[in-house]
N, C-alpha and C positions, 0 to 999 in steps of 0.2 A: 504493500500500500504506500502511496505517496505520503510524505511527511505532512503534518498538520499545517493548515494555512495560517497566515498572519491574522492576528486578532487585536485590532486597535483598542477594543473595549477593555483589554487587560490592564491598561494604564489609567482607567477612568478615575480611580481614587487618588491618583497622583496629579491630576490635572486641575487647573484653575485654583491652585492654592495661593492664599495671600494672608500671611500672618502679620503683615504690617512692617516687616523688617527682613531684609535679605539675609541677615545673620541669625534669624530664628531657626531653632533646631527642630527638625521634623521627627515625630515619633509615631509608631504604629499602635492603634488602639488594641485593647485586649482581644477583641473578636476579629482583629485584622481587617476590618471593613472600612476603617476611617483613619485619615492622617491628621494628627493633632500637633500642637506646638508645645515644647517643654522648656521654654526660656530662650536665651540668646547665647550664641557661641562667642567666647572670648579666648584669645590665645593662651592666657594663663589657666584657662579651664582644663587644659591638657594635664597640668600638674596635679590638679585636685579631683580628676574624674575617678569615681569609684567603680567597682566591678559591676554593680547594677546598671549604672549609666552605660558602661561599655557594652553590656549584654543587650540593652535596649537599642543602642546605636547599631550593633551588628544585626539585630532582628529586622530593623527597617531597611537596612542596606541589603540584606538577604531577600526580603520581599520585593524590593525594587528590581534586583537582578532577575528574580523569577518572572516578574511581570514584563520586564524588557525582553526576556527570552521568548515569552509567549506572544507578546505584541509583534516582535520582529521575526517570528518563526525560526528561532535558532535552537538547535539541538545542543546537548551537553549539560542539561540540568537534571540532577538525580535527587531523589528524596527517599530516605530509609530511616525508619524509627524516629521520624520527626527531625532528622538532620538533613539539611539541604546542602548539596555540593555542586560546584561548577567546574567543568573541565577547562584546561588551558586553552583548548580550541574554542570553547564558548567565549572566553574572555578575549581571545585574539579577534574573533569575528565582531564582537561587540565594540571593541576599541576601533576596529577598522571602519565600522559604520558610523559611530558617534564622534570619533576623533579623540586623540590623546588629551587635548586641551579641554574637552567637554567631559569626558568620562572620569578623568583623574583616577585611573585604575589602581594606583598604589593606595589610594584612600580606602579601598575595600579590603586590602590586606589578605587577598585570597591565598590560603596556605597551599603551596605547590604540591604537597603530598596528599593532604586531606581534601583540598578544594573547598574549604569553608571560609566564610567571612570572619576575619579575626582582628581587624584593625581597631575596633572600638571607637572609631572617630565619629563625631556627630555628622549628620547629613543636614546641611543648611538649605534654606529656601533658595538661596542663590544657585547652589549646585544642582539641586533638584529641578529648578526651572530651566536651567541650561540644558540638562539631559532631556527633559520632556519636550522642550522646544525643538531639539535636534531630531527627535523621533518623528516629529510631524512631517519631516521631509519624506518619510517613507509610508506613513500611515494615514494621512489625511486626504479625503475627498477625491482620490483617483483610483480606487479599487486596487491599490498596491503597485500600479504601473511605475510610479516614481521610484519606488524601492528597487525594482528590478532594472530600471534604466541605470541607476547608480551602481548596482552590482555588475552590470555589463561593463561599465566604465572601469570599475576596479579590476575586472578580469582582463580587460584590454591592456590596462597598465601593467599587470603581471606578465602578460604575453610580451609586451614591448621590452620589459626588463630581462626576459629570458630568450630574446630573439636569437642570440648567437648559439644557444644550446639546443635549439629546436630546428628541425628541417623546415626550409621555406615552404615546401609543399604542405606540411602539416599545419603551419601557421595560416596559409591561404585557405585550407579546408576549414579550419576552426573559424576563421572570419566569415566564411560562407554560412556556417551554422549560426553565428551571431546575428547575421543579417536576417535569417529566418526567425530567430527569437525576437528581434526588434520589430519585425513585421507583425508578429503576434501581439506585441505590446501596442503597436500602432493601431492594430485592428480593434483591440479592446478600447482604446481611447476613442477611435472613430465610432464604434458602436454605442459607447456611452453617450456620445454627443448626438448621434443621429437616429439610432434604432429605438431607444426608449420612447421618445415622443412621436415616432413615425407610425401612425395608426395604419397607413396604407400598406406598409411592409408587413405589419402584424396580420392584417387581413389577408394579404397574399399568402402568408405562411399557413394560416388557417385553411384557406381554400386549397392549397397544395396538399395539406395533410388529409383533407377530406377526399381528394382525388386518390391519394395513395391508399387509404383505407378501403375505398370503393373497389379499387383494382384488386386488392387482396381478397375481398369478399367474393369477387368474380372468379377467384381461383388463379389469378395470375401470379400469386405467390410472394412470400416475403423476400425470397432471393432476388427477384427482379426489383422489388422495392428498395432493397439494400443497395443493389448495384447502381440504381439511379439516384441514390441519396444526394449525390453531389450535383445533380442537374438542376437547372433553373426551374424546370417545370414541376419538380417535386419540392424543393426548398430554396427560396431565394437567399436566405441567410447562409445556408451551407455553401451555396454556389458563390456567394460573396466572399466567404472565408477561403474557398479554394482559389479564387481569382486573386485575392489580396495577398495570401500567404503561401500559396502553392501546396497547402496541407489539406488532407481529407481524413475522415474517420474510417475505421475498419468496417467491413460489411456487417459484422455482428452489431457493432455500435450503431451503425446507420439504420439497421432494422429497428433497434430500440428507439432511435430518435424519430422514426416515422410515426410513432404514437404521440409525440409531443407537439404542442402548438404554441405559437406566440411567445409569451414571456417564459414559459417553461423551457422551450427550446433555447432561447437566448441565454437563460441562466445556466443551462447545461454546458453550452459552448464556452461561456465565460469561465466557468469553473475548470473545464478541461484545459483551456488555454493558459490560465494562471498556473495550473499544476505543471503543465509542460514547460512553461517559462521558468518556473521555480526549480524544477528538476534539472533543467539545462544549466542554469546558473550554478547550482550546487555541484553538479557533476564536472563541469569544466573547471571550476575552481579547485576541486579535489584532484583532477587530472594534472593540473599545473603543479600542485603541491607534491604529488607523488611521481612526477616526471613521466607520465604516460599519456600525454596529450594525443600522440599519434594513434594509439590504440583506440581511444574514444572516438576521434573524428572518423577513423576508418570504419568503426562499427556503426556510427550514425549514418554515414553515407550509404550503407547497405540496407538501411531500413526504408528507403524511398520516401514517400510522402505521407505515410500512415502515422497519424498522431498517436494512436493507441500503441502501436509497435514501438515507436520512438520512446514513449514513456516507459514501457516495459524494459527496454534496453538500458535506459538511463538508471532505472532502479536497480537492475541487475549489476550494472557497472559499479555503482556506489557500494552495493552489498559485497561485491568481490574485493573492493579496496578495503572495506572494514574487516574482512576475514584474513587479510594478509598479516 
């Protein structure tokens, strides 16, 4: 199964906080549902901070990291017997997305061996606001496209940095794949702007699905329906996807989509494209870290234009890397 998606609501309790002072110290309520203030941070406070204060500071920092991981769709967070740990890879990715000057990673004091928050340092409104404001780049109002555009830029930067160590052909193939991923993001942006309010397109979809079901009732078969899923006569939205990105769904998925209409079909396509984009970004980033870009691009080129097959191969590839 693809990894869980981004969940901007995970940061809801950290948003719109205003304690009246940037140096106000944020604390987590006992039920962990609310952020409160427990005074103001002073430099001399470090000397007189007791164990209870340190524990409370670690608790809210732990909750913040958990919420950031969920909001940004990052793996590497584990919880056992009430103890939450964060992998080095998780912290690396988080720092990469938020920036060193925003995250202040050292202030969390993640223990390298145990992976727990140990610094005991207070979390001020100033730091909390800076972190939450940066996450809005990825989580606000664009169905996550901004997040993945940023990730693609990061991967391209990594590719440029390793250009001498990678075959030119592999780099060109990877760039071709990035173009496909960008087209998917563009398609999502385009559909958000035009499809949602476009009643005529939704009506066309509904009419096309009625024709498809009628044909199936007449005994022309689901196979034919699936084969024609990318045609304009059956689904204008799927045909638009094919023309814009060059991608199609498998026959099995297309047969399932034949039963969907309007918004339901649009939602399915949006979720599928976001999953494909996300898996692509994660897989290519992993391939660069493990020095196996050529293997991944070669495998993806053999999948053709089938979105479902491409997602399966990406998931398999990452699973293989984890098992090494």
